[in-house]
N, C-alpha and C positions, 0 to 999 in steps of 0.2 A: 796840626791842622789840614786836613785835605783839602784839596782846590777841585771845583769843578768845573775842569776848563771845553772849550770845544774848537777844532780845527777845521777849517772853513777849507776845504777842495775842488776841484776841478768835478762835475760831475765823471762818475765811472772812475774816478780814482779813488773810492772811500775804505775798498778794502785793502790796498794797498797803502796808502796813510797810515789803517786802524794796524796793520802791522808794525808799521815803524814805527808809531807810538809805542809800542809794549817792549820794543825791541831797544830802547830809551835806558828800560830797567831803573832801577832806582826808587823803587814803589812806583809809577806810571805805569796805570794799566785801565781795567776794568774801559773799554773801549764799545761802544756802541753806535750804531750808524744809524742816521736820519737818513728821508729821501731829500735831494739837493744841496746833496756836497758838504754834509756834516756827521764830522766824526766827536761824538761826546767822549769822554774819559775822565778820568778823576789823577788825583796825585800832590806829592809833598809841594810843600813852599814853595819849592825851587821849581817846583815843575811848570809855570808860565816859562822860565827862564829857558830851562832847558827844552823848550819847545822850540821856541821863536829862534832860538841859536841854531839846532841842531834837526827839523826836520827839512826834508829836501823835497817833497811833495805835497807841505801845503800852502794855502796862500795869504793863508793871517788866523791866530790866536785868539780868540771870544773869549770876555772874562763872563760869562751868568751873574746878573748883580742880584738876583732875587730866583726863588723859584716857579715856576709856570703859572699864572695865574689866568682867572676867566671874565672876561671882560666883552659886554653887550652896549657899552654907554661911555660916550666920552666921560664922563664925571671919577668911575669907577678906573682908568686909564690915569686919570689926574693923581687923584688919591696913591694909586700904587707906584707911579714916578715920584712922587714926594717921598715918599717910606722911602726910597731907597739912598746906600750908602755912598750918594756920589762923593762924598770930600776924600773916599779913598784912591781916588782917580783923577779926582779934576782940582784945580784952586778955583777959588769964585773970580778970581778978573782973568779967566779961561773962558774963551767960548767953545760948545760941544755943537760938536755936526750933528744932526737927527735926519737915519734915514726908514722910515718905514716897509717893509713889505707884509700884505696880508692871500691869504687863499682860505676861501669859504669860510669868511668870519660877519657875520653881522655888522661891524664896524668895517667896512670896505673902502669908505676913500682915504686915503693915505695924506695927504691934507690935511683931515680931519685929526688923522689921528697923531699925526706929528705936533698940529698947534694943542694938544689936550697934553706931548709929552715936552713941548715946550710951556706951559702954563703950571704943572708940576713940578719943574726945573727951576722957579721963577720962586713961587713957594719958598723955597730949600735957598731963594740965594745967585742959583747957578742960570747962567744967561744963554740960548739955541745960535746959529749962523741963522739970519733972515732964509725965508726961500729961497732956493735960489744962489746963492751968495756962497763964494769959494774961496777958501783961506788956504794954503799949505801950512805943516807941521799941528791938526786940528784933531782933536781926538772926537772918536765919531761912536755913535752913540745906536744900537743897532735894535730898531722893535719891529719884532715878525710874530708875528699871526696867522695859528691853525687851526680852522675850525674853534672859532671865539678863545681859543688860547694863547695868549701873549707871551711871550718870551723879550726879556730886556737882558742886551748883552754891551760891555764897553772896547772896543778893540785898540787889541795892548800891543797891535804892530806896526801901525800906522804906516809905509805905505810894502805896497804887497810884497810876501817872502819871496815871492819869485826874480826877486829886485836882489841879483847877490850883489852886484858890483861891477859886475867884473865884463856885462855883452855891453857893450855900447857901438862896435861896430859891427853892423848885419849885414846879410846877403836875401838871394829872397827867400819873402817866406821862412823868414826862423821860426822855431819852438820853442815854445814858453819851456823857461829851466825847469818846471815844476813838473812839467809834461813830459819832457826829457828822466828829468830825474825817473820818475813814476815806471817809464815804457825800460829804464835800465834795470830794476828792479824789477819789474816784470818777467822781462827776460832769464833770469836768472843773475844777472852780474853780480856780483861781489867786491870784487876790484883784484880777486887772487886770478882771475884768467888774462890772457893777452888780451884785447880789445880795439875792434878797427871800426869806425865808421870810414867808407868808402866814396863818400858823397855831403863831408863834414860842414859845407852851407860855410857860415859865421863860426863853426864850431859849437854848440848849444852841448851835443851831446859830448863832448872830449872835453866841455871846461864839467858836468857834471859826472864822468865816467872820472876824472881826475882826482874831484872831487872827494869822489865813496873811497877810491884807492887811497887816498891819501888818509884818508878820516880827518878831512882839513872843517872846521863847522863853519856852517852854509851861510852862517850870519855873522862872520866874524867883523867882515869889512862895512857892514855898517849899522845905523841905528836906529836903537824902537821904541816906540811912543809909550812904553811903559818906564823907557828911566826919563821921563816924565812925571810920573806918578805921585803925589806928596806921599804915597806907601813905598815907593822903590828903594829895595834895599841894597845899597851900593856896596857893601862889603860881601852878600848873598850872591850878587852878578859877578865880580870879580873871583870869586871861589870855582862859581862853573864856567866861565871862561878859561881859568887856568885846568880847571882837570881836563878840559874838555882839548886844548892845546896838546895838552900832555900826552894824550893820547894819537898825535896826531904819527906819519911813518912816512917812508919810501914809498914809490908803490912797488909793491911786491912785482910785475906784470910788464909788461911794451902795454904804452897806447897813442893810438897812430890814426891819426886823419889823413885824409885825399879829398881833392877836389880837381877839376879839371877847366875848373876857372881860375886865373889869376888871382883875382876883384877879393875874391870868396875864400882865397887861402890866404891872402892879404890878412883879412877882417878875423878870419878864423885865430891867427900868431898876436895879433896884439888882442885880439879877448881873452887869447890863452895867456900872453904877457901879463895879464892885470890880476889872474888868480894867482899871482907870484908863486904856481908852480911849473911853470913854461918849459923846466928844466926837465919836468919826467912828462909830457907832450913832445911828441914831433907832427909836426904837420906837413907834405909834401902839394905836388902840383903833380897831379897824377890822372887821369881816367880812371873809373872804375875796369874796363876791360882790360887796361895793364895791370892792374893787383899782382905780385908777381906771387910765387906761391913758397908761403910761409915755412920757418924749421920749425914753427911750433905742431903739435900734434891735435893741437886743441886748442881755441879761444871762441869769444863772442863776438859777432858781426851786431851790429844795429844799425841803419840807417834812414835817414827820412829823405826818398828821394823827389823830385820836385814836379809838381802838380799842381793844375788851376781846378777851375773850372770842372766837373762833371762831364765827361763827352757826351754829346749825344749822335751823332752823324759815326754809322758803319766803319767808311774811311777813317774815320781821328782815331776811334777806338781799335780797329785791329790795327792801325800803325802803334799806340801805345799797346798794345799787348805784344804785339815784337819785340818793344823796346823793352818792355818789361822780364819778356821771357830772356832777352838777351844776357841780362843783368844779373839774373837767377842764375841762367847757367852757366858763365863767367866765376862765380865766388863757386859754386859746388867743385869746378876744374879747381882753382887756386886754391881753395880751402877746403877740401875734404879734412872732417872730422873737425871744423869748427859749426860752433849753432849760429844759424845763419836765421837774420831776422828784416826785415822791411816796414817801415810803415806806409800806411796806403788804404787810399782814398775812396777804392774799387775793388769789389770781390773778384769781379773778371782781370784784374789786374793783378791783383793777389794770387790768383788759380798760373795765370802766364810765369809766373816769375817761379812757380813749386811750392808754393803755402797749399796745405791742406789738412785737413780739421777747421776745429773752430777757432775761431780771432786772439790771443791771448790778451790784449787789453782795448777798450777802444772808449775813444773820447771825442774831443772835437779840436780842432784846429783850424784857427780863425773863421768860424764858421763853417767848415768842411767836416763830416764827420768821418773820421778815420781808423783806422784798425790795426794794429803791431799784431802781427803773424809770423811764422816762421817758416820756411823756405826746407820744403823736405825732402821732396822729392822732384825729377826735371820737370821742369812747366811746358814740355815741347807737345803733349797730349792735353793737355790741360784745360787752353780754348784753343778753338779750330780757328784755322786761318782765314 
């Protein structure tokens, strides 16, 4: 039986997640992206398990409970919810969390929508948490309306899929794991090339890079909400996990992180230790400008330099541009032949470092719009002094 599933992703990552979904193989495909960070796809019975276990760029996997339906009045919504196959995903003694969002709908009040959903659930003997009440390990029912068309989905992941379990120690402004993985895929990292993050912070790029290189299942060390579903197939799940674990391998090339701050180096080492792959990653205390020349003729550099609020004063801007220019120059001098990339919050900073052309990837990090850019030329003339 073919399943229709939805991967929720950070806006900007839809196409990368769609490619990652298709790469799962085994009958998973037919991807379709919509606005707002959702990628629809289809697959066999084990697609739900494989998507949760293996996708690095998805935030969660949703299961649609019915085809989209039109509703402009609460009674229609009540009837639709009452007809849903909730018993496949929830026991009657378990409460649900109901979340509603709408855009361009006659039913525009989310509180009214959630009330209608609760009424529909009650008809079937199910209950939902009261408005505003929170609880851990509760299954979420997501009701989404767009132009009077509603979809109802249930969350199969539980905690967001970016929570891999390894990153507990943090440095300044860490990048979310799913964003780091998408950035690595976007710059063409496959795990076959040497990798360097010269300003690694708490090591998120390193954690994702070593996972890609070793083919370690990204969800191996965490629980999932679907394991509590009455329809959960424990035998199928063990087979999926076993097949994924069997694909693991030693990393084909070096993975190195460096940072000038001792606290960041400690955090990165602690986090990498929790991946169980510390032997495959080397983390050193070193400034970017002290990066040694590599013995490898090619490799991938991807780093997320420190940045804060957008620069307003000309003096601050000139100082930042000079710093970014020096970073780009140092990397070009020491790593000729390598593919060099930075995460940048400002076009002028990226240009100063030597970025040309359009950004490879855009997303928001901690509320700051950023772009992944390639350093392809000298930044000395990119931005004036």
